N, C-alpha and C positions, 0 to 999 in steps of 0.2 A: 678687674684681676684677672689677666694679661700682666699689667704694670704691676699690678701685687708681687706677682707668681716671679719674677727677672726682680723684685729689690727683694725679696725675702733670699733669694737662690742669690745674686748680687754677696748684698750682707754676708754667709753664708761660704763662700768661699773666700771672699775677703780673710775669716776673720777665723775658720778649720783648719783650710788650706793652705797649710805653712813655703807650699814650693814651684815656685813659680820658676820659670824653664828662663835664661837669658833674655833682656828684652832686642830683638830682632829689627828693624822698619820703625818705628817708636812703640812697639807695643809687647807688654810680654803676654804667655801662655798661661793658665795652670794644665802642669802635670794630669791632679786629679780631674776634675773636670774638661778640657780644660778652655771654660772661654776664658776670653784677649780683656787686658786692661788694655790702657791708652799708661805711655809714658811719662809721667807728670811733666818735670822736666824738657822731659825733648821740645814740650806748645812754645819755651822759653823763652825769649831772650830775639 
């Protein structure tokens, strides 16, 4: 159940909250729910 709830909340944040902060130390933070997301291009190269 935790895995499902995590997936739903991650999906909701990605689709509804459109105001991430600037990337710092390889991750973004959502201004609304404070969820941390990795910067995709930070691990490339």
